[in-house]
DRENTORKOL-3810 file (N, C-alpha, C; in nm, 4 decimals):
REM DRENTORKOL-3810
@n.u->11.9814; n.v->-5.2492; n.w->12.4040; ca.u->11.9322; ca.v->-5.2700; ca.w->12.5392; c.u->11.8793; c.v->-5.4125; c.w->12.5578
@n.u->11.8017; n.v->-5.4595; n.w->12.4588; ca.u->11.7448; ca.v->-5.5939; ca.w->12.4678; c.u->11.8551; c.v->-5.6987; c.w->12.4656
@n.u->11.9547; n.v->-5.6801; n.w->12.3769; ca.u->12.0628; ca.v->-5.7781; ca.w->12.3683; c.u->12.1472; c.v->-5.7801; c.w->12.4954
@n.u->12.1581; n.v->-5.6656; n.w->12.5630; ca.u->12.2323; ca.v->-5.6609; ca.w->12.6882; c.u->12.1622; c.v->-5.7415; c.w->12.7967
@n.u->12.0314; n.v->-5.7474; n.w->12.7924; ca.u->11.9544; ca.v->-5.8249; ca.w->12.8896; c.u->11.9452; c.v->-5.9713; c.w->12.8514
@n.u->11.9536; n.v->-5.9998; n.w->12.7234; ca.u->11.9349; ca.v->-6.1374; ca.w->12.6766; c.u->12.0406; c.v->-6.2322; c.w->12.7305
@n.u->12.1658; n.v->-6.1909; n.w->12.7283; ca.u->12.2736; ca.v->-6.2793; ca.w->12.7727; c.u->12.2585; c.v->-6.3174; c.w->12.9200
@n.u->12.2391; n.v->-6.2209; n.w->13.0112; ca.u->12.2206; ca.v->-6.2608; ca.w->13.1512; c.u->12.0958; c.v->-6.3478; c.w->13.1727
@n.u->11.9882; n.v->-6.3189; n.w->13.0991; ca.u->11.8665; ca.v->-6.3989; ca.w->13.1144; c.u->11.8876; c.v->-6.5414; c.w->13.0659
@n.u->11.9598; n.v->-6.5568; n.w->12.9573; ca.u->11.9915; ca.v->-6.6911; ca.w->12.9069; c.u->12.0787; c.v->-6.7647; c.w->13.0076
@n.u->12.1766; n.v->-6.6946; n.w->13.0656; ca.u->12.2633; ca.v->-6.7564; ca.w->13.1667; c.u->12.1845; c.v->-6.7983; c.w->13.2899
@n.u->12.0929; n.v->-6.7131; n.w->13.3325; ca.u->12.0099; ca.v->-6.7452; ca.w->13.4491; c.u->11.9242; c.v->-6.8677; c.w->13.4196
@n.u->11.8593; n.v->-6.8675; n.w->13.3037; ca.u->11.7747; ca.v->-6.9815; ca.w->13.2665; c.u->11.8578; c.v->-7.1087; c.w->13.2530
@n.u->11.9756; n.v->-7.0958; n.w->13.1922; ca.u->12.0631; ca.v->-7.2121; ca.w->13.1764; c.u->12.1095; c.v->-7.2680; c.w->13.3091
@n.u->12.1473; n.v->-7.1790; n.w->13.4006; ca.u->12.1914; ca.v->-7.2265; ca.w->13.5314; c.u->12.0753; c.v->-7.2883; c.w->13.6084
@n.u->11.9575; n.v->-7.2294; n.w->13.5959; ca.u->11.8398; ca.v->-7.2839; ca.w->13.6638; c.u->11.8088; c.v->-7.4248; c.w->13.6121
@n.u->11.8086; n.v->-7.4404; n.w->13.4802; ca.u->11.7804; ca.v->-7.5722; ca.w->13.4218; c.u->11.8900; c.v->-7.6730; c.w->13.4563
@n.u->12.0142; n.v->-7.6278; n.w->13.4545; ca.u->12.1224; ca.v->-7.7176; ca.w->13.4918; c.u->12.1120; c.v->-7.7540; c.w->13.6400
@n.u->12.0681; n.v->-7.6585; n.w->13.7218; ca.u->12.0477; ca.v->-7.6866; ca.w->13.8637; c.u->11.9425; c.v->-7.7940; c.w->13.8856
@n.u->11.8338; n.v->-7.7856; n.w->13.8113; ca.u->11.7298; ca.v->-7.8888; ca.w->13.8216; c.u->11.7853; c.v->-8.0243; c.w->13.7790
@n.u->11.8558; n.v->-8.0259; n.w->13.6673; ca.u->11.9138; ca.v->-8.1516; ca.w->13.6189; c.u->12.0125; c.v->-8.2094; c.w->13.7194
@n.u->12.0944; n.v->-8.1239; n.w->13.7784; ca.u->12.1922; ca.v->-8.1725; ca.w->13.8761; c.u->12.1257; c.v->-8.2152; c.w->14.0064
@n.u->12.0157; n.v->-8.1515; n.w->14.0430; ca.u->11.9421; ca.v->-8.1950; ca.w->14.1624; c.u->11.8870; c.v->-8.3359; c.w->14.1412
@n.u->11.8332; n.v->-8.3594; n.w->14.0229; ca.u->11.7838; ca.v->-8.4940; ca.w->13.9917; c.u->11.8989; c.v->-8.5941; c.w->13.9860
@n.u->12.0100; n.v->-8.5527; n.w->13.9284; ca.u->12.1276; ca.v->-8.6391; ca.w->13.9231; c.u->12.1799; c.v->-8.6682; c.w->14.0635
@n.u->12.1710; n.v->-8.5694; n.w->14.1510; ca.u->12.2151; ca.v->-8.5872; ca.w->14.2888; c.u->12.1300; c.v->-8.6915; c.w->14.3598
@n.u->11.9995; n.v->-8.6838; n.w->14.3404; ca.u->11.9092; ca.v->-8.7821; ca.w->14.4030; c.u->11.9367; c.v->-8.9220; c.w->14.3477
@n.u->11.9500; n.v->-8.9310; n.w->14.2156; ca.u->11.9794; ca.v->-9.0606; ca.w->14.1550; c.u->12.1152; c.v->-9.1109; c.w->14.2015
@n.u->12.2141; n.v->-9.0206; n.w->14.2050; ca.u->12.3481; ca.v->-9.0589; ca.w->14.2484; c.u->12.3510; c.v->-9.1072; c.w->14.3922
@n.u->12.2679; n.v->-9.0459; n.w->14.4770; ca.u->12.2618; ca.v->-9.0882; ca.w->14.6168; c.u->12.2114; c.v->-9.2314; c.w->14.6279
@n.u->12.1070; n.v->-9.2622; n.w->14.5552; ca.u->12.0516; ca.v->-9.3982; ca.w->14.5588; c.u->12.1514; c.v->-9.4966; c.w->14.4980
@n.u->12.2146; n.v->-9.4565; n.w->14.3888; ca.u->12.3148; ca.v->-9.5420; ca.w->14.3244; c.u->12.4322; c.v->-9.5683; c.w->14.4182
@n.u->12.4844; n.v->-9.4618; n.w->14.4782; ca.u->12.5968; ca.v->-9.4755; ca.w->14.5714; c.u->12.5578; c.v->-9.5628; c.w->14.6899
@n.u->12.4427; n.v->-9.5343; n.w->14.7490; ca.u->12.3975; ca.v->-9.6107; ca.w->14.8639; c.u->12.3819; c.v->-9.7584; c.w->14.8277
@n.u->12.3240; n.v->-9.7849; n.w->14.7109; ca.u->12.3033; ca.v->-9.9234; ca.w->14.6680; c.u->12.4348; c.v->-9.9977; c.w->14.6510
@n.u->12.5372; n.v->-9.9285; n.w->14.6027; ca.u->12.6669; ca.v->-9.9933; ca.w->14.5858; c.u->12.7407; c.v->-10.0112; c.w->14.7183
@n.u->12.7187; n.v->-9.9191; n.w->14.8092; ca.u->12.7858; ca.v->-9.9296; ca.w->14.9389; c.u->12.7208; c.v->-10.0338; c.w->15.0290
@n.u->12.5943; n.v->-10.0592; n.w->15.0066; ca.u->12.5194; ca.v->-10.1528; ca.w->15.0920; c.u->12.4609; c.v->-10.2644; c.w->15.0067
@n.u->12.5452; n.v->-10.3282; n.w->14.9283; ca.u->12.5007; ca.v->-10.4332; ca.w->14.8369; c.u->12.4150; c.v->-10.5357; c.w->14.9100
@n.u->12.3018; n.v->-10.5655; n.w->14.8509; ca.u->12.2124; ca.v->-10.6644; ca.w->14.9085; c.u->12.1030; c.v->-10.6063; c.w->14.9954
@n.u->12.1197; n.v->-10.4820; n.w->15.0396; ca.u->12.0180; ca.v->-10.4194; ca.w->15.1238; c.u->11.9139; c.v->-10.3521; c.w->15.0353
@n.u->11.7892; n.v->-10.3723; n.w->15.0669; ca.u->11.6799; ca.v->-10.3054; ca.w->14.9962; c.u->11.6470; c.v->-10.1774; c.w->15.0717
@n.u->11.7060; n.v->-10.0659; n.w->15.0277; ca.u->11.6925; ca.v->-9.9403; ca.w->15.1013; c.u->11.5467; c.v->-9.8967; c.w->15.1133
@n.u->11.4675; n.v->-9.9149; n.w->15.0091; ca.u->11.3286; ca.v->-9.8693; ca.w->15.0151; c.u->11.2492; c.v->-9.9484; c.w->15.1190
@n.u->11.2784; n.v->-10.0758; n.w->15.1300; ca.u->11.2118; ca.v->-10.1591; ca.w->15.2312; c.u->11.2512; c.v->-10.1128; c.w->15.3716
@n.u->11.3785; n.v->-10.0835; n.w->15.3905; ca.u->11.4281; ca.v->-10.0383; ca.w->15.5210; c.u->11.3672; c.v->-9.9032; c.w->15.5599
@n.u->11.3585; n.v->-9.8126; n.w->15.4642; ca.u->11.3012; ca.v->-9.6813; ca.w->15.4921; c.u->11.1526; c.v->-9.6942; c.w->15.5249
@n.u->11.0807; n.v->-9.7750; n.w->15.4470; ca.u->10.9375; ca.v->-9.7966; ca.w->15.4755; c.u->10.9168; c.v->-9.8575; c.w->15.6142
@n.u->11.0118; n.v->-9.9391; n.w->15.6582; ca.u->11.0012; ca.v->-10.0018; ca.w->15.7905; c.u->11.0412; c.v->-9.9055; c.w->15.9025
@n.u->11.0840; n.v->-9.7857; n.w->15.8678; ca.u->11.1190; ca.v->-9.6869; ca.w->15.9696; c.u->11.2621; c.v->-9.6945; c.w->16.0178
@n.u->11.3504; n.v->-9.7554; n.w->15.9403; ca.u->11.4905; ca.v->-9.7669; ca.w->15.9794; c.u->11.5593; c.v->-9.6317; c.w->15.9618
@n.u->11.5714; n.v->-9.5594; n.w->16.0727; ca.u->11.6288; ca.v->-9.4249; ca.w->16.0691; c.u->11.7761; c.v->-9.4276; c.w->16.0295
@n.u->11.8488; n.v->-9.5316; n.w->16.0658; ca.u->11.9911; ca.v->-9.5402; ca.w->16.0321; c.u->12.0108; c.v->-9.5420; c.w->15.8807
@n.u->11.9305; n.v->-9.6194; n.w->15.8124; ca.u->11.9386; ca.v->-9.6253; ca.w->15.6663; c.u->11.8992; c.v->-9.4904; c.w->15.6057
@n.u->11.7957; n.v->-9.4294; n.w->15.6606; ca.u->11.7511; ca.v->-9.2988; ca.w->15.6109; c.u->11.8578; c.v->-9.1917; c.w->15.6294
@n.u->11.9252; n.v->-9.1927; n.w->15.7432; ca.u->12.0312; ca.v->-9.0949; ca.w->15.7703; c.u->12.1443; c.v->-9.1111; c.w->15.6693
@n.u->12.1858; n.v->-9.2341; n.w->15.6446; ca.u->12.2957; ca.v->-9.2554; ca.w->15.5505; c.u->12.2539; c.v->-9.2203; c.w->15.4081
@n.u->12.1342; n.v->-9.2547; n.w->15.3697; ca.u->12.0854; ca.v->-9.2207; ca.w->15.2358; c.u->12.0785; c.v->-9.0690; c.w->15.2192
@n.u->12.0312; n.v->-8.9997; n.w->15.3219; ca.u->12.0264; ca.v->-8.8534; ca.w->15.3179; c.u->12.1675; c.v->-8.7951; c.w->15.3092
@n.u->12.2610; n.v->-8.8525; n.w->15.3821; ca.u->12.3994; ca.v->-8.8039; ca.w->15.3772; c.u->12.4599; c.v->-8.8244; c.w->15.2390
@n.u->12.4236; n.v->-8.9329; n.w->15.1721; ca.u->12.4699; ca.v->-8.9539; ca.w->15.0343; c.u->12.4193; c.v->-8.8416; c.w->14.9450
@n.u->12.2917; n.v->-8.8065; n.w->14.9587; ca.u->12.2335; ca.v->-8.6991; ca.w->14.8772; c.u->12.2982; c.v->-8.5645; c.w->14.9092
@n.u->12.3163; n.v->-8.5351; n.w->15.0369; ca.u->12.3762; ca.v->-8.4075; ca.w->15.0774; c.u->12.5203; c.v->-8.3979; c.w->15.0281
@n.u->12.5973; n.v->-8.5035; n.w->15.0431; ca.u->12.7382; ca.v->-8.4986; ca.w->15.0039; c.u->12.7534; c.v->-8.4801; c.w->14.8531
@n.u->12.6722; n.v->-8.5482; n.w->14.7765; ca.u->12.6788; ca.v->-8.5312; ca.w->14.6312; c.u->12.6342; c.v->-8.3902; c.w->14.5938
@n.u->12.5299; n.v->-8.3411; n.w->14.6585; ca.u->12.4821; ca.v->-8.2054; ca.w->14.6318; c.u->12.5848; c.v->-8.0988; c.w->14.6632
@n.u->12.6588; n.v->-8.1153; n.w->14.7712; ca.u->12.7615; ca.v->-8.0177; ca.w->14.8097; c.u->12.8665; c.v->-8.0043; c.w->14.6990
@n.u->12.9118; n.v->-8.1169; n.w->14.6480; ca.u->13.0166; ca.v->-8.1129; ca.w->14.5456; c.u->12.9610; c.v->-8.0627; c.w->14.4125
@n.u->12.8421; n.v->-8.1085; n.w->14.3761; ca.u->12.7828; ca.v->-8.0630; ca.w->14.2498; c.u->12.7557; c.v->-7.9133; c.w->14.2507
@n.u->12.7176; n.v->-7.8598; n.w->14.3658; ca.u->12.6901; ca.v->-7.7160; ca.w->14.3748; c.u->12.8132; c.v->-7.6336; c.w->14.3413
@n.u->12.9303; n.v->-7.6791; n.w->14.3844; ca.u->13.0516; ca.v->-7.6038; ca.w->14.3535; c.u->13.0817; c.v->-7.6076; c.w->14.2040
@n.u->13.0518; n.v->-7.7187; n.w->14.1399; ca.u->13.0704; ca.v->-7.7271; ca.w->13.9951; c.u->12.9726; c.v->-7.6387; c.w->13.9201
@n.u->12.8482; n.v->-7.6331; n.w->13.9671; ca.u->12.7461; ca.v->-7.5521; ca.w->13.9010; c.u->12.7756; c.v->-7.4031; c.w->13.9137
@n.u->12.8147; n.v->-7.3595; n.w->14.0321; ca.u->12.8437; ca.v->-7.2166; ca.w->14.0477; c.u->12.9642; c.v->-7.1772; c.w->13.9633
@n.u->13.0593; n.v->-7.2665; n.w->13.9499; ca.u->13.1750; ca.v->-7.2389; ca.w->13.8661; c.u->13.1400; c.v->-7.2256; c.w->13.7192
@n.u->13.0362; n.v->-7.2976; n.w->13.6761; ca.u->12.9925; ca.v->-7.2908; ca.w->13.5366; c.u->12.9525; c.v->-7.1486; c.w->13.4998
@n.u->12.8674; n.v->-7.0885; n.w->13.5807; ca.u->12.8220; ca.v->-6.9525; ca.w->13.5513; c.u->12.9349; c.v->-6.8517; c.w->13.5704
@n.u->13.0175; n.v->-6.8715; n.w->13.6709; ca.u->13.1307; ca.v->-6.7803; ca.w->13.6918; c.u->13.2198; c.v->-6.7744; c.w->13.5681
@n.u->13.2452; n.v->-6.8902; n.w->13.5077; ca.u->13.3289; ca.v->-6.8953; ca.w->13.3885; c.u->13.2640; c.v->-6.8195; c.w->13.2737
@n.u->13.1344; n.v->-6.8402; n.w->13.2550; ca.u->13.0653; ca.v->-6.7728; ca.w->13.1453; c.u->13.0613; c.v->-6.6218; c.w->13.1642
@n.u->13.0335; n.v->-6.5782; n.w->13.2860; ca.u->13.0238; ca.v->-6.4349; ca.w->13.3111; c.u->13.1571; c.v->-6.3634; c.w->13.2980
@n.u->13.2657; n.v->-6.4341; n.w->13.3247; ca.u->13.3965; ca.v->-6.3694; ca.w->13.3191; c.u->13.4620; c.v->-6.3798; c.w->13.1815
@n.u->13.3989; n.v->-6.4500; n.w->13.0881; ca.u->13.4602; ca.v->-6.4682; ca.w->12.9563; c.u->13.4268; c.v->-6.3520; c.w->12.8638
@n.u->13.5084; n.v->-6.3389; n.w->12.7631; ca.u->13.4792; ca.v->-6.2416; ca.w->12.6583; c.u->13.3982; c.v->-6.3116; c.w->12.5503
@n.u->13.3340; n.v->-6.2363; n.w->12.4647; ca.u->13.2513; ca.v->-6.2978; ca.w->12.3605; c.u->13.3346; c.v->-6.3847; c.w->12.2672
@n.u->13.4617; n.v->-6.3512; n.w->12.2470; ca.u->13.5462; ca.v->-6.4309; ca.w->12.1581; c.u->13.5830; c.v->-6.5661; c.w->12.2194
@n.u->13.5771; n.v->-6.5754; n.w->12.3501; ca.u->13.6122; ca.v->-6.7021; ca.w->12.4148; c.u->13.4899; c.v->-6.7701; c.w->12.4770
@n.u->13.3701; n.v->-6.7322; n.w->12.4334; ca.u->13.2481; ca.v->-6.7871; ca.w->12.4926; c.u->13.2398; c.v->-6.9383; c.w->12.4751
@n.u->13.2768; n.v->-6.9876; n.w->12.3570; ca.u->13.2721; ca.v->-7.1323; ca.w->12.3324; c.u->13.3649; c.v->-7.2058; c.w->12.4279
@n.u->13.4868; n.v->-7.1550; n.w->12.4407; ca.u->13.5819; ca.v->-7.2171; ca.w->12.5338; c.u->13.5332; c.v->-7.2059; c.w->12.6781
@n.u->13.4691; n.v->-7.0950; n.w->12.7109; ca.u->13.4171; ca.v->-7.0765; ca.w->12.8469; c.u->13.3066; c.v->-7.1769; c.w->12.8756
@n.u->13.2208; n.v->-7.2023; n.w->12.7774; ca.u->13.1151; ca.v->-7.3030; ca.w->12.7947; c.u->13.1779; c.v->-7.4395; c.w->12.8173
@n.u->13.2791; n.v->-7.4722; n.w->12.7388; ca.u->13.3473; ca.v->-7.6012; ca.w->12.7546; c.u->13.4128; c.v->-7.6111; c.w->12.8932
@n.u->13.4746; n.v->-7.5028; n.w->12.9376; ca.u->13.5372; ca.v->-7.5027; ca.w->13.0703; c.u->13.4315; c.v->-7.5157; c.w->13.1792
@n.u->13.3192; n.v->-7.4478; n.w->13.1605; ca.u->13.2098; ca.v->-7.4577; ca.w->13.2572; c.u->13.1549; c.v->-7.5992; c.w->13.2657
@n.u->13.1374; n.v->-7.6623; n.w->13.1506; ca.u->13.0898; ca.v->-7.8014; ca.w->13.1499; c.u->13.1928; c.v->-7.8945; c.w->13.2131
@n.u->13.3196; n.v->-7.8623; n.w->13.1934; ca.u->13.4244; ca.v->-7.9404; ca.w->13.2585; c.u->13.4139; c.v->-7.9274; c.w->13.4100
@n.u->13.3832; n.v->-7.8082; n.w->13.4574; ca.u->13.3672; ca.v->-7.7858; ca.w->13.6019; c.u->13.2539; c.v->-7.8723; c.w->13.6565
@n.u->13.1431; n.v->-7.8765; n.w->13.5842; ca.u->13.0292; ca.v->-7.9581; ca.w->13.6278; c.u->13.0675; c.v->-8.1059; c.w->13.6257
@n.u->13.1349; n.v->-8.1480; n.w->13.5188; ca.u->13.1780; ca.v->-8.2878; ca.w->13.5099; c.u->13.2765; c.v->-8.3220; c.w->13.6221
@n.u->13.3658; n.v->-8.2286; n.w->13.6529; ca.u->13.4600; ca.v->-8.2512; ca.w->13.7633; c.u->13.3847; c.v->-8.2649; c.w->13.8949
@n.u->13.2788; n.v->-8.1867; n.w->13.9114; ca.u->13.1968; ca.v->-8.1977; ca.w->14.0316; c.u->13.1296; c.v->-8.3330; c.w->14.0428
@n.u->13.0754; n.v->-8.3802; n.w->13.9317; ca.u->13.0086; ca.v->-8.5106; ca.w->13.9307; c.u->13.1090; c.v->-8.6221; c.w->13.9610
@n.u->13.2211; n.v->-8.6201; n.w->13.8898; ca.u->13.3229; ca.v->-8.7231; ca.w->13.9119; c.u->13.3795; c.v->-8.7152; c.w->14.0531
@n.u->13.4034; n.v->-8.5940; n.w->14.0992; ca.u->13.4565; ca.v->-8.5758; ca.w->14.2341; c.u->13.3614; c.v->-8.6245; c.w->14.3407
@n.u->13.2331; n.v->-8.5959; n.w->14.3228; ca.u->13.1328; ca.v->-8.6396; ca.w->14.4204; c.u->13.1271; c.v->-8.7913; c.w->14.4281
@n.u->13.1219; n.v->-8.8540; n.w->14.3133; ca.u->13.1113; ca.v->-9.0004; ca.w->14.3105; c.u->13.2370; c.v->-9.0657; c.w->14.3673
@n.u->13.3512; n.v->-9.0221; n.w->14.3187; ca.u->13.4766; ca.v->-9.0849; ca.w->14.3610; c.u->13.5061; c.v->-9.0614; c.w->14.5083
@n.u->13.4917; n.v->-8.9374; n.w->14.5533; ca.u->13.5263; ca.v->-8.9085; ca.w->14.6926; c.u->13.4326; c.v->-8.9795; c.w->14.7898
@n.u->13.3052; n.v->-8.9853; n.w->14.7568; ca.u->13.2098; ca.v->-9.0539; ca.w->14.8438; c.u->13.2421; c.v->-9.2024; c.w->14.8530
@n.u->13.2624; n.v->-9.2626; n.w->14.7395; ca.u->13.2889; ca.v->-9.4059; ca.w->14.7373; c.u->13.4199; c.v->-9.4402; c.w->14.8074
@n.u->13.5244; n.v->-9.3667; n.w->14.7753; ca.u->13.6558; ca.v->-9.3960; ca.w->14.8329; c.u->13.6568; c.v->-9.3715; c.w->14.9830
@n.u->13.5966; n.v->-9.2625; n.w->15.0277; ca.u->13.5995; ca.v->-9.2323; ca.w->15.1709; c.u->13.5289; c.v->-9.3402; c.w->15.2518
@n.u->13.4173; n.v->-9.3908; n.w->15.2010; ca.u->13.3484; ca.v->-9.4962; ca.w->15.2753; c.u->13.4208; c.v->-9.6299; c.w->15.2665
@n.u->13.4908; n.v->-9.6531; n.w->15.1589; ca.u->13.5715; ca.v->-9.7753; ca.w->15.1502; c.u->13.6872; c.v->-9.7690; c.w->15.2497
@n.u->13.7452; n.v->-9.6522; n.w->15.2675; ca.u->13.8534; ca.v->-9.6356; ca.w->15.3664; c.u->13.7994; c.v->-9.6627; c.w->15.5065
@n.u->13.6816; n.v->-9.6081; n.w->15.5374; ca.u->13.6185; ca.v->-9.6341; ca.w->15.6676; c.u->13.5909; c.v->-9.7828; c.w->15.6836
@n.u->13.5489; n.v->-9.8484; n.w->15.5772; ca.u->13.5216; ca.v->-9.9924; ca.w->15.5815; c.u->13.6487; c.v->-10.0703; c.w->15.6185
@n.u->13.7606; n.v->-10.0288; n.w->15.5628; ca.u->13.8880; ca.v->-10.0944; ca.w->15.5937; c.u->13.9297; c.v->-10.0645; c.w->15.7377
@n.u->13.9147; n.v->-9.9395; n.w->15.7795; ca.u->13.9560; ca.v->-9.9011; ca.w->15.9148; c.u->13.8681; c.v->-9.9640; c.w->16.0228
@n.u->13.7455; n.v->-9.9949; n.w->15.9889; ca.u->13.6536; ca.v->-10.0572; ca.w->16.0852; c.u->13.6182; c.v->-10.1983; c.w->16.0393
@n.u->13.7213; n.v->-10.2756; n.w->16.0080; ca.u->13.6989; ca.v->-10.4087; ca.w->15.9513; c.u->13.6213; c.v->-10.5022; c.w->16.0443
@n.u->13.6203; n.v->-10.4724; n.w->16.1734; ca.u->13.5469; ca.v->-10.5583; ca.w->16.2674; c.u->13.3970; c.v->-10.5266; c.w->16.2698
@n.u->13.3562; n.v->-10.4230; n.w->16.1973; ca.u->13.2150; ca.v->-10.3848; ca.w->16.1929; c.u->13.1588; c.v->-10.4182; c.w->16.0554
@n.u->13.0481; n.v->-10.4920; n.w->16.0543; ca.u->12.9757; ca.v->-10.5188; ca.w->15.9297; c.u->12.8726; c.v->-10.4074; c.w->15.9138
@n.u->12.9112; n.v->-10.3039; n.w->15.8390; ca.u->12.8275; ca.v->-10.1843; ca.w->15.8286; c.u->12.6874; c.v->-10.2146; c.w->15.7769
@n.u->12.6769; n.v->-10.2986; n.w->15.6761; ca.u->12.5457; ca.v->-10.3295; ca.w->15.6180; c.u->12.4564; c.v->-10.3980; c.w->15.7223
@n.u->12.5120; n.v->-10.4904; n.w->15.7955; ca.u->12.4353; ca.v->-10.5589; ca.w->15.8994; c.u->12.3936; c.v->-10.4604; c.w->16.0086
@n.u->12.4863; n.v->-10.3755; n.w->16.0495; ca.u->12.4555; ca.v->-10.2771; ca.w->16.1536; c.u->12.3487; c.v->-10.1775; c.w->16.1067
@n.u->12.3590; n.v->-10.1325; n.w->15.9831; ca.u->12.2572; ca.v->-10.0411; ca.w->15.9295; c.u->12.1217; c.v->-10.1089; c.w->15.9216
@n.u->12.1210; n.v->-10.2342; n.w->15.8776; ca.u->11.9941; ca.v->-10.3104; ca.w->15.8713; c.u->11.9311; c.v->-10.3237; c.w->16.0087
@n.u->12.0159; n.v->-10.3314; n.w->16.1118; ca.u->11.9670; ca.v->-10.3408; ca.w->16.2487; c.u->11.9317; c.v->-10.2057; c.w->16.3092
@n.u->11.9486; n.v->-10.0986; n.w->16.2334; ca.u->11.9121; ca.v->-9.9657; ca.w->16.2818; c.u->12.0175; c.v->-9.8982; c.w->16.3671
@n.u->12.1435; n.v->-9.9392; n.w->16.3552; ca.u->12.2505; ca.v->-9.8826; ca.w->16.4367; c.u->12.2802; c.v->-9.7389; c.w->16.3920
@n.u->12.2303; n.v->-9.6431; n.w->16.4687; ca.u->12.2481; ca.v->-9.5015; ca.w->16.4352; c.u->12.3933; c.v->-9.4570; c.w->16.4481
@n.u->12.4691; n.v->-9.5184; n.w->16.5378; ca.u->12.6094; ca.v->-9.4793; ca.w->16.5542; c.u->12.6868; c.v->-9.5061; c.w->16.4259
@n.u->12.6639; n.v->-9.6198; n.w->16.3652; ca.u->12.7309; ca.v->-9.6522; ca.w->16.2388; c.u->12.6839; c.v->-9.5578; c.w->16.1289
@n.u->12.5532; n.v->-9.5323; n.w->16.1237; ca.u->12.4988; ca.v->-9.4417; ca.w->16.0221; c.u->12.5566; c.v->-9.3015; c.w->16.0361
@n.u->12.5660; n.v->-9.2517; n.w->16.1585; ca.u->12.6191; ca.v->-9.1171; ca.w->16.1807; c.u->12.7682; c.v->-9.1085; c.w->16.1484
@n.u->12.8429; n.v->-9.2133; n.w->16.1808; ca.u->12.9849; ca.v->-9.2166; ca.w->16.1449; c.u->13.0015; c.v->-9.2085; c.w->15.9937
@n.u->12.9282; n.v->-9.2925; n.w->15.9226; ca.u->12.9380; ca.v->-9.2941; ca.w->15.7774; c.u->12.8879; c.v->-9.1620; c.w->15.7176
@n.u->12.7809; n.v->-9.1073; n.w->15.7727; ca.u->12.7261; ca.v->-8.9802; ca.w->15.7241; c.u->12.8268; c.v->-8.8677; c.w->15.7440
@n.u->12.8910; n.v->-8.8650; n.w->15.8595; ca.u->12.9907; ca.v->-8.7620; ca.w->15.8868; c.u->13.1091; c.v->-8.7702; c.w->15.7922
@n.u->13.1539; n.v->-8.8915; n.w->15.7652; ca.u->13.2655; ca.v->-8.9098; ca.w->15.6717; c.u->13.2250; c.v->-8.8612; c.w->15.5323
@n.u->13.1053; n.v->-8.8971; n.w->15.4892; ca.u->13.0580; ca.v->-8.8545; ca.w->15.3571; c.u->13.0498; c.v->-8.7026; c.w->15.3449
@n.u->12.9880; n.v->-8.6405; n.w->15.4412; ca.u->12.9673; ca.v->-8.4954; ca.w->15.4344; c.u->13.1000; c.v->-8.4207; c.w->15.4502
@n.u->13.1845; n.v->-8.4655; n.w->15.5423; ca.u->13.3162; ca.v->-8.4027; ca.w->15.5584; c.u->13.4001; c.v->-8.4142; c.w->15.4325
@n.u->13.3999; n.v->-8.5308; n.w->15.3719; ca.u->13.4742; ca.v->-8.5504; ca.w->15.2471; c.u->13.4180; c.v->-8.4617; c.w->15.1365
@n.u->13.2867; n.v->-8.4493; n.w->15.1314; ca.u->13.2235; ca.v->-8.3662; ca.w->15.0282; c.u->13.2616; c.v->-8.2196; c.w->15.0430
@n.u->13.2697; n.v->-8.1721; n.w->15.1658; ca.u->13.3076; ca.v->-8.0323; ca.w->15.1872; c.u->13.4500; c.v->-8.0074; c.w->15.1366
@n.u->13.5399; n.v->-8.0985; n.w->15.1667; ca.u->13.6784; ca.v->-8.0844; ca.w->15.1197; c.u->13.6844; c.v->-8.0969; c.w->14.9675
@n.u->13.6110; n.v->-8.1930; n.w->14.9125; ca.u->13.6093; ca.v->-8.2131; ca.w->14.7673; c.u->13.5508; c.v->-8.0916; c.w->14.6969
@n.u->13.4512; n.v->-8.0308; n.w->14.7567; ca.u->13.3894; ca.v->-7.9110; ca.w->14.7000; c.u->13.4917; c.v->-7.7995; c.w->14.6862
@n.u->13.5762; n.v->-7.7835; n.w->14.7872; ca.u->13.6820; ca.v->-7.6825; ca.w->14.7806; c.u->13.7800; c.v->-7.7153; c.w->14.6683
@n.u->13.8070; n.v->-7.8442; n.w->14.6495; ca.u->13.8953; ca.v->-7.8851; ca.w->14.5397; c.u->13.8361; c.v->-7.8545; c.w->14.4036
@n.u->13.7065; n.v->-7.8808; n.w->14.3884; ca.u->13.6388; ca.v->-7.8504; ca.w->14.2614; c.u->13.6366; c.v->-7.6994; c.w->14.2393
@n.u->13.6117; n.v->-7.6231; n.w->14.3448; ca.u->13.6105; ca.v->-7.4761; ca.w->14.3321; c.u->13.7483; c.v->-7.4239; c.w->14.2947
@n.u->13.8524; n.v->-7.4807; n.w->14.3538; ca.u->13.9882; ca.v->-7.4397; ca.w->14.3206; c.u->14.0221; c.v->-7.4691; c.w->14.1759
@n.u->13.9805; n.v->-7.5856; n.w->14.1291; ca.u->13.9994; ca.v->-7.6204; ca.w->13.9884; c.u->13.9231; c.v->-7.5232; c.w->13.9004
@n.u->13.8039; n.v->-7.4896; n.w->13.9446; ca.u->13.7210; ca.v->-7.3959; ca.w->13.8694; c.u->13.7864; c.v->-7.2595; c.w->13.8587
@n.u->13.8438; n.v->-7.2126; n.w->13.9675; ca.u->13.9098; ca.v->-7.0815; ca.w->13.9651; c.u->14.0305; c.v->-7.0831; c.w->13.8705
@n.u->14.1040; n.v->-7.1922; n.w->13.8737; ca.u->14.2204; ca.v->-7.2038; ca.w->13.7854; c.u->14.1769; c.v->-7.2057; c.w->13.6387
@n.u->14.0721; n.v->-7.2803; n.w->13.6082; ca.u->14.0207; ca.v->-7.2837; ca.w->13.4714; c.u->13.9659; c.v->-7.1485; c.w->13.4293
@n.u->13.8944; n.v->-7.0829; n.w->13.5220; ca.u->13.8378; ca.v->-6.9529; ca.w->13.4921; c.u->13.9436; c.v->-6.8501; c.w->13.4572
@n.u->14.0606; n.v->-6.8623; n.w->13.5154; ca.u->14.1686; ca.v->-6.7676; ca.w->13.4879; c.u->14.2189; c.v->-6.7806; c.w->13.3442
@n.u->14.1955; n.v->-6.8985; n.w->13.2841; ca.u->14.2401; ca.v->-6.9198; ca.w->13.1464; c.u->14.1514; c.v->-6.8478; c.w->13.0459
@n.u->14.0301; n.v->-6.8162; n.w->13.0850; ca.u->13.9346; ca.v->-6.7562; ca.w->12.9918; c.u->13.9076; c.v->-6.6156; c.w->13.0341
END
């Protein structure tokens, strides 16, 4: 009876701890992504000055990364719960791959989608507009980030389902 409860409790604790780690990674990733997209801008100075446009985009970076990471995290536990004891090691590896795919997918999709917008709106200097508090630019970029993250999340989940079928 105790051993039957131990496995689910370990999985719950593991997912909870991984969730905390990924939440922290999401926050760090948002600042990292934002810093690379707005080279030269001091985001903390802008936020302290009340620049809502910068805050909106920074929040969208965090939300978009979180959306994709969440799909990787849920896939981790799904893989473990559906595995047999003989394939537990492989299931853990597949679960970690799902999380890694989520991290890579979040970073790549966010960066690429905003670079595409940068090319399509070449007449707009996004960093200058954000520094000036242009909410229209911030909302456009935020929408692209979040929309891309939702699609990427489905891709990570699909990969997760395919991997889960192997175990």
